[in-house]
PDB file with one MODEL, atoms N, CA, C and O in Angstrom:
MODEL        1
ATOM      1  N   MET A   1    -119.730 -29.037  63.835  1.00  0.00           N
ATOM      2  CA  MET A   1    -120.609 -28.414  64.808  1.00  0.00           C
ATOM      3  C   MET A   1    -121.544 -27.447  64.088  1.00  0.00           C
ATOM      4  O   MET A   1    -121.103 -26.686  63.226  1.00  0.00           O
ATOM      5  N   PRO A   2    -122.817 -27.469  64.430  1.00  0.00           N
ATOM      6  CA  PRO A   2    -123.738 -26.508  63.814  1.00  0.00           C
ATOM      7  C   PRO A   2    -123.486 -25.107  64.339  1.00  0.00           C
ATOM      8  O   PRO A   2    -122.972 -24.917  65.442  1.00  0.00           O
ATOM      9  N   ASP A   3    -123.859 -24.138  63.529  1.00  0.00           N
ATOM     10  CA  ASP A   3    -123.715 -22.744  63.944  1.00  0.00           C
ATOM     11  C   ASP A   3    -124.684 -22.440  65.075  1.00  0.00           C
ATOM     12  O   ASP A   3    -125.786 -22.989  65.101  1.00  0.00           O
ATOM     13  N   PRO A   4    -124.294 -21.571  66.018  1.00  0.00           N
ATOM     14  CA  PRO A   4    -125.213 -21.209  67.100  1.00  0.00           C
ATOM     15  C   PRO A   4    -126.412 -20.443  66.543  1.00  0.00           C
ATOM     16  O   PRO A   4    -126.300 -19.794  65.503  1.00  0.00           O
ATOM     17  N   PRO A   5    -127.555 -20.512  67.223  1.00  0.00           N
ATOM     18  CA  PRO A   5    -128.734 -19.777  66.719  1.00  0.00           C
ATOM     19  C   PRO A   5    -128.483 -18.273  66.716  1.00  0.00           C
ATOM     20  O   PRO A   5    -127.771 -17.738  67.566  1.00  0.00           O
ATOM     21  N   GLU A   6    -129.085 -17.615  65.740  1.00  0.00           N
ATOM     22  CA  GLU A   6    -128.886 -16.168  65.625  1.00  0.00           C
ATOM     23  C   GLU A   6    -129.592 -15.422  66.743  1.00  0.00           C
ATOM     24  O   GLU A   6    -129.099 -14.395  67.209  1.00  0.00           O
ATOM     25  N   GLU A   7    -130.738 -15.925  67.180  1.00  0.00           N
ATOM     26  CA  GLU A   7    -131.472 -15.273  68.260  1.00  0.00           C
ATOM     27  C   GLU A   7    -131.222 -16.027  69.557  1.00  0.00           C
ATOM     28  O   GLU A   7    -131.352 -17.250  69.606  1.00  0.00           O
ATOM     29  N   ALA A   8    -130.868 -15.309  70.590  1.00  0.00           N
ATOM     30  CA  ALA A   8    -130.643 -15.932  71.895  1.00  0.00           C
ATOM     31  C   ALA A   8    -131.990 -16.265  72.541  1.00  0.00           C
ATOM     32  O   ALA A   8    -132.955 -15.512  72.418  1.00  0.00           O
ATOM     33  N   LEU A   9    -132.034 -17.380  73.213  1.00  0.00           N
ATOM     34  CA  LEU A   9    -133.239 -17.745  73.936  1.00  0.00           C
ATOM     35  C   LEU A   9    -133.367 -16.884  75.178  1.00  0.00           C
ATOM     36  O   LEU A   9    -132.402 -16.702  75.920  1.00  0.00           O
ATOM     37  N   GLU A  10    -134.542 -16.363  75.398  1.00  0.00           N
ATOM     38  CA  GLU A  10    -134.768 -15.543  76.580  1.00  0.00           C
ATOM     39  C   GLU A  10    -135.171 -16.420  77.748  1.00  0.00           C
ATOM     40  O   GLU A  10    -135.710 -17.511  77.562  1.00  0.00           O
ATOM     41  N   HIS A  11    -134.910 -15.942  78.941  1.00  0.00           N
ATOM     42  CA  HIS A  11    -135.288 -16.661  80.143  1.00  0.00           C
ATOM     43  C   HIS A  11    -136.809 -16.730  80.233  1.00  0.00           C
ATOM     44  O   HIS A  11    -137.491 -15.709  80.132  1.00  0.00           O
ATOM     45  N   LEU A  12    -137.328 -17.917  80.421  1.00  0.00           N
ATOM     46  CA  LEU A  12    -138.763 -18.097  80.558  1.00  0.00           C
ATOM     47  C   LEU A  12    -139.109 -18.129  82.039  1.00  0.00           C
ATOM     48  O   LEU A  12    -138.563 -18.935  82.792  1.00  0.00           O
ATOM     49  N   ASP A  13    -139.981 -17.285  82.439  1.00  0.00           N
ATOM     50  CA  ASP A  13    -140.334 -17.160  83.851  1.00  0.00           C
ATOM     51  C   ASP A  13    -141.538 -18.051  84.154  1.00  0.00           C
ATOM     52  O   ASP A  13    -142.679 -17.685  83.875  1.00  0.00           O
ATOM     53  N   TYR A  14    -141.269 -19.231  84.731  1.00  0.00           N
ATOM     54  CA  TYR A  14    -142.334 -20.160  85.088  1.00  0.00           C
ATOM     55  C   TYR A  14    -142.796 -19.895  86.511  1.00  0.00           C
ATOM     56  O   TYR A  14    -142.008 -19.523  87.380  1.00  0.00           O
ATOM     57  N   THR A  15    -144.078 -20.093  86.728  1.00  0.00           N
ATOM     58  CA  THR A  15    -144.604 -19.993  88.088  1.00  0.00           C
ATOM     59  C   THR A  15    -144.965 -21.392  88.569  1.00  0.00           C
ATOM     60  O   THR A  15    -145.121 -22.311  87.764  1.00  0.00           O
ATOM     61  N   PHE A  16    -145.095 -21.547  89.860  1.00  0.00           N
ATOM     62  CA  PHE A  16    -145.376 -22.842  90.461  1.00  0.00           C
ATOM     63  C   PHE A  16    -146.783 -22.899  91.062  1.00  0.00           C
ATOM     64  O   PHE A  16    -147.059 -23.753  91.904  1.00  0.00           O
ATOM     65  N   GLU A  17    -147.655 -22.015  90.647  1.00  0.00           N
ATOM     66  CA  GLU A  17    -148.974 -21.964  91.262  1.00  0.00           C
ATOM     67  C   GLU A  17    -149.831 -23.199  90.975  1.00  0.00           C
ATOM     68  O   GLU A  17    -150.698 -23.530  91.783  1.00  0.00           O
ATOM     69  N   ASN A  18    -149.619 -23.882  89.866  1.00  0.00           N
ATOM     70  CA  ASN A  18    -150.397 -25.087  89.554  1.00  0.00           C
ATOM     71  C   ASN A  18    -149.570 -26.359  89.678  1.00  0.00           C
ATOM     72  O   ASN A  18    -149.946 -27.399  89.137  1.00  0.00           O
ATOM     73  N   MET A  19    -148.466 -26.285  90.374  1.00  0.00           N
ATOM     74  CA  MET A  19    -147.575 -27.435  90.476  1.00  0.00           C
ATOM     75  C   MET A  19    -148.223 -28.617  91.201  1.00  0.00           C
ATOM     76  O   MET A  19    -147.881 -29.766  90.922  1.00  0.00           O
ATOM     77  N   TYR A  20    -149.135 -28.362  92.112  1.00  0.00           N
ATOM     78  CA  TYR A  20    -149.782 -29.438  92.864  1.00  0.00           C
ATOM     79  C   TYR A  20    -150.552 -30.385  91.946  1.00  0.00           C
ATOM     80  O   TYR A  20    -150.786 -31.534  92.321  1.00  0.00           O
ATOM     81  N   THR A  21    -150.949 -29.943  90.767  1.00  0.00           N
ATOM     82  CA  THR A  21    -151.708 -30.815  89.867  1.00  0.00           C
ATOM     83  C   THR A  21    -150.838 -31.899  89.243  1.00  0.00           C
ATOM     84  O   THR A  21    -151.370 -32.892  88.746  1.00  0.00           O
ATOM     85  N   TYR A  22    -149.515 -31.740  89.253  1.00  0.00           N
ATOM     86  CA  TYR A  22    -148.626 -32.732  88.658  1.00  0.00           C
ATOM     87  C   TYR A  22    -148.527 -34.004  89.495  1.00  0.00           C
ATOM     88  O   TYR A  22    -148.102 -35.037  88.976  1.00  0.00           O
ATOM     89  N   SER A  23    -148.901 -33.963  90.754  1.00  0.00           N
ATOM     90  CA  SER A  23    -148.767 -35.138  91.611  1.00  0.00           C
ATOM     91  C   SER A  23    -150.066 -35.917  91.757  1.00  0.00           C
ATOM     92  O   SER A  23    -150.129 -36.833  92.576  1.00  0.00           O
ATOM     93  N   HIS A  24    -151.079 -35.594  91.012  1.00  0.00           N
ATOM     94  CA  HIS A  24    -152.337 -36.335  91.071  1.00  0.00           C
ATOM     95  C   HIS A  24    -152.258 -37.539  90.144  1.00  0.00           C
ATOM     96  O   HIS A  24    -152.890 -37.568  89.088  1.00  0.00           O
ATOM     97  N   LEU A  25    -151.475 -38.531  90.553  1.00  0.00           N
ATOM     98  CA  LEU A  25    -151.277 -39.715  89.728  1.00  0.00           C
ATOM     99  C   LEU A  25    -152.390 -40.714  89.978  1.00  0.00           C
ATOM    100  O   LEU A  25    -152.901 -40.823  91.092  1.00  0.00           O
ATOM    101  N   ASN A  26    -152.761 -41.440  88.938  1.00  0.00           N
ATOM    102  CA  ASN A  26    -153.794 -42.456  89.048  1.00  0.00           C
ATOM    103  C   ASN A  26    -153.367 -43.629  88.180  1.00  0.00           C
ATOM    104  O   ASN A  26    -153.408 -43.548  86.953  1.00  0.00           O
ATOM    105  N   TYR A  27    -152.958 -44.715  88.816  1.00  0.00           N
ATOM    106  CA  TYR A  27    -152.512 -45.878  88.056  1.00  0.00           C
ATOM    107  C   TYR A  27    -152.855 -47.157  88.809  1.00  0.00           C
ATOM    108  O   TYR A  27    -153.096 -47.149  90.016  1.00  0.00           O
ATOM    109  N   LEU A  28    -152.868 -48.249  88.063  1.00  0.00           N
ATOM    110  CA  LEU A  28    -153.113 -49.572  88.621  1.00  0.00           C
ATOM    111  C   LEU A  28    -151.926 -50.440  88.236  1.00  0.00           C
ATOM    112  O   LEU A  28    -151.561 -50.514  87.063  1.00  0.00           O
ATOM    113  N   SER A  29    -151.326 -51.096  89.218  1.00  0.00           N
ATOM    114  CA  SER A  29    -150.152 -51.926  88.978  1.00  0.00           C
ATOM    115  C   SER A  29    -150.444 -53.354  89.445  1.00  0.00           C
ATOM    116  O   SER A  29    -151.070 -53.569  90.483  1.00  0.00           O
ATOM    117  N   PHE A  30    -149.976 -54.325  88.651  1.00  0.00           N
ATOM    118  CA  PHE A  30    -150.200 -55.735  88.949  1.00  0.00           C
ATOM    119  C   PHE A  30    -148.898 -56.485  88.696  1.00  0.00           C
ATOM    120  O   PHE A  30    -148.314 -56.367  87.618  1.00  0.00           O
ATOM    121  N   ASN A  31    -148.435 -57.260  89.687  1.00  0.00           N
ATOM    122  CA  ASN A  31    -147.207 -58.040  89.555  1.00  0.00           C
ATOM    123  C   ASN A  31    -147.449 -59.457  90.054  1.00  0.00           C
ATOM    124  O   ASN A  31    -148.091 -59.657  91.086  1.00  0.00           O
ATOM    125  N   VAL A  32    -146.934 -60.441  89.321  1.00  0.00           N
ATOM    126  CA  VAL A  32    -147.023 -61.826  89.750  1.00  0.00           C
ATOM    127  C   VAL A  32    -145.726 -62.535  89.342  1.00  0.00           C
ATOM    128  O   VAL A  32    -145.197 -62.310  88.253  1.00  0.00           O
ATOM    129  N   THR A  33    -145.229 -63.393  90.235  1.00  0.00           N
ATOM    130  CA  THR A  33    -143.992 -64.143  89.988  1.00  0.00           C
ATOM    131  C   THR A  33    -144.207 -65.590  90.409  1.00  0.00           C
ATOM    132  O   THR A  33    -144.817 -65.865  91.442  1.00  0.00           O
ATOM    133  N   ALA A  34    -143.698 -66.511  89.593  1.00  0.00           N
ATOM    134  CA  ALA A  34    -143.788 -67.932  89.921  1.00  0.00           C
ATOM    135  C   ALA A  34    -142.539 -68.627  89.391  1.00  0.00           C
ATOM    136  O   ALA A  34    -141.924 -68.181  88.422  1.00  0.00           O
ATOM    137  N   GLY A  35    -142.180 -69.718  90.041  1.00  0.00           N
ATOM    138  CA  GLY A  35    -141.010 -70.452  89.579  1.00  0.00           C
ATOM    139  C   GLY A  35    -140.945 -71.828  90.194  1.00  0.00           C
ATOM    140  O   GLY A  35    -141.731 -72.164  91.080  1.00  0.00           O
ATOM    141  N   PHE A  36    -139.994 -72.634  89.714  1.00  0.00           N
ATOM    142  CA  PHE A  36    -139.781 -73.949  90.306  1.00  0.00           C
ATOM    143  C   PHE A  36    -138.319 -74.337  90.170  1.00  0.00           C
ATOM    144  O   PHE A  36    -137.570 -73.804  89.351  1.00  0.00           O
ATOM    145  N   VAL A  37    -137.950 -75.291  91.013  1.00  0.00           N
ATOM    146  CA  VAL A  37    -136.582 -75.822  91.014  1.00  0.00           C
ATOM    147  C   VAL A  37    -136.684 -77.344  90.903  1.00  0.00           C
ATOM    148  O   VAL A  37    -137.431 -77.976  91.649  1.00  0.00           O
ATOM    149  N   TYR A  38    -135.936 -77.922  89.977  1.00  0.00           N
ATOM    150  CA  TYR A  38    -135.856 -79.373  89.840  1.00  0.00           C
ATOM    151  C   TYR A  38    -134.452 -79.793  90.234  1.00  0.00           C
ATOM    152  O   TYR A  38    -133.475 -79.310  89.663  1.00  0.00           O
ATOM    153  N   THR A  39    -134.342 -80.691  91.207  1.00  0.00           N
ATOM    154  CA  THR A  39    -133.045 -81.136  91.694  1.00  0.00           C
ATOM    155  C   THR A  39    -132.743 -82.528  91.148  1.00  0.00           C
ATOM    156  O   THR A  39    -133.526 -83.459  91.337  1.00  0.00           O
ATOM    157  N   PHE A  40    -131.612 -82.664  90.476  1.00  0.00           N
ATOM    158  CA  PHE A  40    -131.154 -83.962  89.975  1.00  0.00           C
ATOM    159  C   PHE A  40    -130.411 -84.694  91.098  1.00  0.00           C
ATOM    160  O   PHE A  40    -130.077 -84.082  92.112  1.00  0.00           O
ATOM    161  N   LYS A  41    -130.149 -85.988  90.930  1.00  0.00           N
ATOM    162  CA  LYS A  41    -129.492 -86.784  91.965  1.00  0.00           C
ATOM    163  C   LYS A  41    -128.021 -86.435  92.148  1.00  0.00           C
ATOM    164  O   LYS A  41    -127.475 -86.663  93.228  1.00  0.00           O
ATOM    165  N   ASN A  42    -127.379 -85.907  91.158  1.00  0.00           N
ATOM    166  CA  ASN A  42    -125.933 -85.666  91.232  1.00  0.00           C
ATOM    167  C   ASN A  42    -125.561 -84.266  91.735  1.00  0.00           C
ATOM    168  O   ASN A  42    -124.451 -83.804  91.472  1.00  0.00           O
ATOM    169  N   GLY A  43    -126.447 -83.589  92.441  1.00  0.00           N
ATOM    170  CA  GLY A  43    -126.127 -82.274  92.995  1.00  0.00           C
ATOM    171  C   GLY A  43    -126.307 -81.134  92.013  1.00  0.00           C
ATOM    172  O   GLY A  43    -125.743 -80.057  92.206  1.00  0.00           O
ATOM    173  N   MET A  44    -127.078 -81.350  90.970  1.00  0.00           N
ATOM    174  CA  MET A  44    -127.339 -80.302  89.984  1.00  0.00           C
ATOM    175  C   MET A  44    -128.808 -79.887  90.076  1.00  0.00           C
ATOM    176  O   MET A  44    -129.691 -80.720  90.276  1.00  0.00           O
ATOM    177  N   GLN A  45    -129.051 -78.584  89.927  1.00  0.00           N
ATOM    178  CA  GLN A  45    -130.413 -78.064  89.982  1.00  0.00           C
ATOM    179  C   GLN A  45    -130.701 -77.263  88.718  1.00  0.00           C
ATOM    180  O   GLN A  45    -129.824 -76.595  88.168  1.00  0.00           O
ATOM    181  N   TRP A  46    -131.943 -77.347  88.275  1.00  0.00           N
ATOM    182  CA  TRP A  46    -132.409 -76.549  87.148  1.00  0.00           C
ATOM    183  C   TRP A  46    -133.521 -75.650  87.675  1.00  0.00           C
ATOM    184  O   TRP A  46    -134.468 -76.138  88.293  1.00  0.00           O
ATOM    185  N   THR A  47    -133.418 -74.346  87.440  1.00  0.00           N
ATOM    186  CA  THR A  47    -134.410 -73.394  87.941  1.00  0.00           C
ATOM    187  C   THR A  47    -135.068 -72.674  86.768  1.00  0.00           C
ATOM    188  O   THR A  47    -134.430 -72.380  85.757  1.00  0.00           O
ATOM    189  N   VAL A  48    -136.351 -72.400  86.929  1.00  0.00           N
ATOM    190  CA  VAL A  48    -137.116 -71.613  85.965  1.00  0.00           C
ATOM    191  C   VAL A  48    -137.997 -70.666  86.761  1.00  0.00           C
ATOM    192  O   VAL A  48    -138.646 -71.068  87.727  1.00  0.00           O
ATOM    193  N   GLU A  49    -138.015 -69.411  86.351  1.00  0.00           N
ATOM    194  CA  GLU A  49    -138.844 -68.417  87.039  1.00  0.00           C
ATOM    195  C   GLU A  49    -139.438 -67.477  86.012  1.00  0.00           C
ATOM    196  O   GLU A  49    -138.765 -67.081  85.061  1.00  0.00           O
ATOM    197  N   GLY A  50    -140.686 -67.124  86.199  1.00  0.00           N
ATOM    198  CA  GLY A  50    -141.355 -66.164  85.330  1.00  0.00           C
ATOM    199  C   GLY A  50    -141.946 -65.042  86.154  1.00  0.00           C
ATOM    200  O   GLY A  50    -142.436 -65.263  87.261  1.00  0.00           O
ATOM    201  N   SER A  51    -141.900 -63.849  85.619  1.00  0.00           N
ATOM    202  CA  SER A  51    -142.433 -62.676  86.300  1.00  0.00           C
ATOM    203  C   SER A  51    -143.210 -61.834  85.290  1.00  0.00           C
ATOM    204  O   SER A  51    -142.720 -61.553  84.196  1.00  0.00           O
ATOM    205  N   TYR A  52    -144.422 -61.437  85.667  1.00  0.00           N
ATOM    206  CA  TYR A  52    -145.258 -60.618  84.789  1.00  0.00           C
ATOM    207  C   TYR A  52    -145.672 -59.365  85.547  1.00  0.00           C
ATOM    208  O   TYR A  52    -146.130 -59.445  86.687  1.00  0.00           O
ATOM    209  N   SER A  53    -145.512 -58.221  84.922  1.00  0.00           N
ATOM    210  CA  SER A  53    -145.908 -56.934  85.503  1.00  0.00           C
ATOM    211  C   SER A  53    -146.761 -56.176  84.501  1.00  0.00           C
ATOM    212  O   SER A  53    -146.488 -56.201  83.301  1.00  0.00           O
ATOM    213  N   ASP A  54    -147.787 -55.508  84.989  1.00  0.00           N
ATOM    214  CA  ASP A  54    -148.667 -54.717  84.128  1.00  0.00           C
ATOM    215  C   ASP A  54    -148.935 -53.383  84.815  1.00  0.00           C
ATOM    216  O   ASP A  54    -149.221 -53.338  86.012  1.00  0.00           O
ATOM    217  N   LEU A  55    -148.842 -52.305  84.057  1.00  0.00           N
ATOM    218  CA  LEU A  55    -149.098 -50.967  84.585  1.00  0.00           C
ATOM    219  C   LEU A  55    -150.140 -50.291  83.708  1.00  0.00           C
ATOM    220  O   LEU A  55    -149.975 -50.206  82.491  1.00  0.00           O
ATOM    221  N   ASP A  56    -151.209 -49.814  84.323  1.00  0.00           N
ATOM    222  CA  ASP A  56    -152.262 -49.077  83.625  1.00  0.00           C
ATOM    223  C   ASP A  56    -152.241 -47.649  84.144  1.00  0.00           C
ATOM    224  O   ASP A  56    -152.734 -47.368  85.237  1.00  0.00           O
ATOM    225  N   ASP A  57    -151.671 -46.753  83.358  1.00  0.00           N
ATOM    226  CA  ASP A  57    -151.591 -45.336  83.724  1.00  0.00           C
ATOM    227  C   ASP A  57    -152.899 -44.675  83.316  1.00  0.00           C
ATOM    228  O   ASP A  57    -153.172 -44.490  82.130  1.00  0.00           O
ATOM    229  N   ARG A  58    -153.697 -44.324  84.305  1.00  0.00           N
ATOM    230  CA  ARG A  58    -155.035 -43.809  84.016  1.00  0.00           C
ATOM    231  C   ARG A  58    -155.085 -42.289  83.886  1.00  0.00           C
ATOM    232  O   ARG A  58    -156.147 -41.730  83.612  1.00  0.00           O
ATOM    233  N   THR A  59    -153.950 -41.612  84.079  1.00  0.00           N
ATOM    234  CA  THR A  59    -153.953 -40.158  84.007  1.00  0.00           C
ATOM    235  C   THR A  59    -153.004 -39.640  82.929  1.00  0.00           C
ATOM    236  O   THR A  59    -153.421 -38.854  82.078  1.00  0.00           O
ATOM    237  N   GLY A  60    -151.760 -40.055  82.943  1.00  0.00           N
ATOM    238  CA  GLY A  60    -150.803 -39.633  81.928  1.00  0.00           C
ATOM    239  C   GLY A  60    -150.496 -38.151  81.953  1.00  0.00           C
ATOM    240  O   GLY A  60    -150.587 -37.486  80.921  1.00  0.00           O
ATOM    241  N   TYR A  61    -150.133 -37.618  83.109  1.00  0.00           N
ATOM    242  CA  TYR A  61    -149.902 -36.173  83.219  1.00  0.00           C
ATOM    243  C   TYR A  61    -148.654 -35.701  82.482  1.00  0.00           C
ATOM    244  O   TYR A  61    -148.761 -35.094  81.417  1.00  0.00           O
ATOM    245  N   VAL A  62    -147.493 -35.966  83.026  1.00  0.00           N
ATOM    246  CA  VAL A  62    -146.274 -35.308  82.567  1.00  0.00           C
ATOM    247  C   VAL A  62    -145.728 -35.928  81.285  1.00  0.00           C
ATOM    248  O   VAL A  62    -145.458 -35.203  80.328  1.00  0.00           O
ATOM    249  N   PHE A  63    -145.559 -37.232  81.239  1.00  0.00           N
ATOM    250  CA  PHE A  63    -144.927 -37.878  80.090  1.00  0.00           C
ATOM    251  C   PHE A  63    -145.921 -38.588  79.192  1.00  0.00           C
ATOM    252  O   PHE A  63    -145.507 -39.382  78.347  1.00  0.00           O
ATOM    253  N   GLY A  64    -147.186 -38.343  79.333  1.00  0.00           N
ATOM    254  CA  GLY A  64    -148.187 -39.053  78.549  1.00  0.00           C
ATOM    255  C   GLY A  64    -148.471 -40.405  79.169  1.00  0.00           C
ATOM    256  O   GLY A  64    -148.038 -40.680  80.288  1.00  0.00           O
ATOM    257  N   SER A  65    -149.178 -41.232  78.470  1.00  0.00           N
ATOM    258  CA  SER A  65    -149.544 -42.548  79.000  1.00  0.00           C
ATOM    259  C   SER A  65    -148.312 -43.441  79.081  1.00  0.00           C
ATOM    260  O   SER A  65    -147.595 -43.612  78.095  1.00  0.00           O
ATOM    261  N   GLU A  66    -148.073 -44.004  80.250  1.00  0.00           N
ATOM    262  CA  GLU A  66    -146.951 -44.912  80.452  1.00  0.00           C
ATOM    263  C   GLU A  66    -147.447 -46.332  80.708  1.00  0.00           C
ATOM    264  O   GLU A  66    -146.779 -47.106  81.393  1.00  0.00           O
ATOM    265  N   SER A  67    -148.593 -46.675  80.173  1.00  0.00           N
ATOM    266  CA  SER A  67    -149.145 -48.013  80.342  1.00  0.00           C
ATOM    267  C   SER A  67    -148.311 -49.026  79.572  1.00  0.00           C
ATOM    268  O   SER A  67    -147.726 -48.712  78.535  1.00  0.00           O
ATOM    269  N   GLY A  68    -148.266 -50.241  80.094  1.00  0.00           N
ATOM    270  CA  GLY A  68    -147.543 -51.295  79.398  1.00  0.00           C
ATOM    271  C   GLY A  68    -147.397 -52.509  80.280  1.00  0.00           C
ATOM    272  O   GLY A  68    -147.793 -52.509  81.446  1.00  0.00           O
ATOM    273  N   SER A  69    -146.820 -53.547  79.701  1.00  0.00           N
ATOM    274  CA  SER A  69    -146.604 -54.769  80.459  1.00  0.00           C
ATOM    275  C   SER A  69    -145.225 -55.328  80.153  1.00  0.00           C
ATOM    276  O   SER A  69    -144.614 -55.002  79.135  1.00  0.00           O
ATOM    277  N   LEU A  70    -144.745 -56.187  81.067  1.00  0.00           N
ATOM    278  CA  LEU A  70    -143.411 -56.766  80.955  1.00  0.00           C
ATOM    279  C   LEU A  70    -143.471 -58.212  81.395  1.00  0.00           C
ATOM    280  O   LEU A  70    -144.005 -58.522  82.460  1.00  0.00           O
ATOM    281  N   LEU A  71    -142.926 -59.095  80.583  1.00  0.00           N
ATOM    282  CA  LEU A  71    -142.833 -60.514  80.914  1.00  0.00           C
ATOM    283  C   LEU A  71    -141.361 -60.892  80.891  1.00  0.00           C
ATOM    284  O   LEU A  71    -140.674 -60.688  79.890  1.00  0.00           O
ATOM    285  N   VAL A  72    -140.875 -61.446  82.008  1.00  0.00           N
ATOM    286  CA  VAL A  72    -139.477 -61.868  82.119  1.00  0.00           C
ATOM    287  C   VAL A  72    -139.461 -63.352  82.489  1.00  0.00           C
ATOM    288  O   VAL A  72    -140.116 -63.770  83.444  1.00  0.00           O
ATOM    289  N   VAL A  73    -138.710 -64.138  81.726  1.00  0.00           N
ATOM    290  CA  VAL A  73    -138.544 -65.564  82.008  1.00  0.00           C
ATOM    291  C   VAL A  73    -137.063 -65.823  82.198  1.00  0.00           C
ATOM    292  O   VAL A  73    -136.250 -65.490  81.336  1.00  0.00           O
ATOM    293  N   ARG A  74    -136.715 -66.420  83.333  1.00  0.00           N
ATOM    294  CA  ARG A  74    -135.309 -66.712  83.653  1.00  0.00           C
ATOM    295  C   ARG A  74    -135.162 -68.213  83.880  1.00  0.00           C
ATOM    296  O   ARG A  74    -136.059 -68.875  84.402  1.00  0.00           O
ATOM    297  N   SER A  75    -134.017 -68.724  83.477  1.00  0.00           N
ATOM    298  CA  SER A  75    -133.720 -70.124  83.687  1.00  0.00           C
ATOM    299  C   SER A  75    -132.235 -70.257  83.999  1.00  0.00           C
ATOM    300  O   SER A  75    -131.418 -69.482  83.501  1.00  0.00           O
ATOM    301  N   GLY A  76    -131.893 -71.238  84.822  1.00  0.00           N
ATOM    302  CA  GLY A  76    -130.494 -71.404  85.175  1.00  0.00           C
ATOM    303  C   GLY A  76    -130.190 -72.810  85.637  1.00  0.00           C
ATOM    304  O   GLY A  76    -131.088 -73.595  85.941  1.00  0.00           O
ATOM    305  N   VAL A  77    -128.914 -73.109  85.684  1.00  0.00           N
ATOM    306  CA  VAL A  77    -128.417 -74.406  86.170  1.00  0.00           C
ATOM    307  C   VAL A  77    -127.433 -74.136  87.284  1.00  0.00           C
ATOM    308  O   VAL A  77    -126.560 -73.277  87.163  1.00  0.00           O
ATOM    309  N   GLN A  78    -127.580 -74.877  88.372  1.00  0.00           N
ATOM    310  CA  GLN A  78    -126.660 -74.760  89.513  1.00  0.00           C
ATOM    311  C   GLN A  78    -126.019 -76.112  89.740  1.00  0.00           C
ATOM    312  O   GLN A  78    -126.705 -77.131  89.812  1.00  0.00           O
ATOM    313  N   ILE A  79    -124.713 -76.117  89.850  1.00  0.00           N
ATOM    314  CA  ILE A  79    -123.977 -77.364  90.101  1.00  0.00           C
ATOM    315  C   ILE A  79    -123.266 -77.243  91.429  1.00  0.00           C
ATOM    316  O   ILE A  79    -122.446 -76.344  91.613  1.00  0.00           O
ATOM    317  N   ASP A  80    -123.565 -78.128  92.352  1.00  0.00           N
ATOM    318  CA  ASP A  80    -122.909 -78.169  93.663  1.00  0.00           C
ATOM    319  C   ASP A  80    -121.782 -79.185  93.617  1.00  0.00           C
ATOM    320  O   ASP A  80    -121.985 -80.330  93.214  1.00  0.00           O
ATOM    321  N   PHE A  81    -120.590 -78.760  94.033  1.00  0.00           N
ATOM    322  CA  PHE A  81    -119.454 -79.698  94.106  1.00  0.00           C
ATOM    323  C   PHE A  81    -118.596 -79.385  95.284  1.00  0.00           C
ATOM    324  O   PHE A  81    -117.593 -80.061  95.514  1.00  0.00           O
TER     325      PHE A  81
ENDMDL
END
C-alpha cells in the first residue's frame, strides 16, 4: 500500500450557478438494422442480422467528444424438433 499523502485535501466548495450549461447537448444519432431468415426443409433455420449505429457528438461538454460508430453482425441456427 502506498503511504498516505502528507497534505490533506481540503474541501472544495463548488457552486451550481452554471450547472444549466451542462445539459445543452447537441448530437446526431443514426441507427439501422436489417436481417433475413432462411428456412430449410427439415425444420432448421439460419438467421443473419446486422445493426449499424453512428453517433456524432457536436458539443462534447462533460466527457469530451463521444462520437463513434458501432457495427454488430449476428448469425444463428435454429432447429425445431
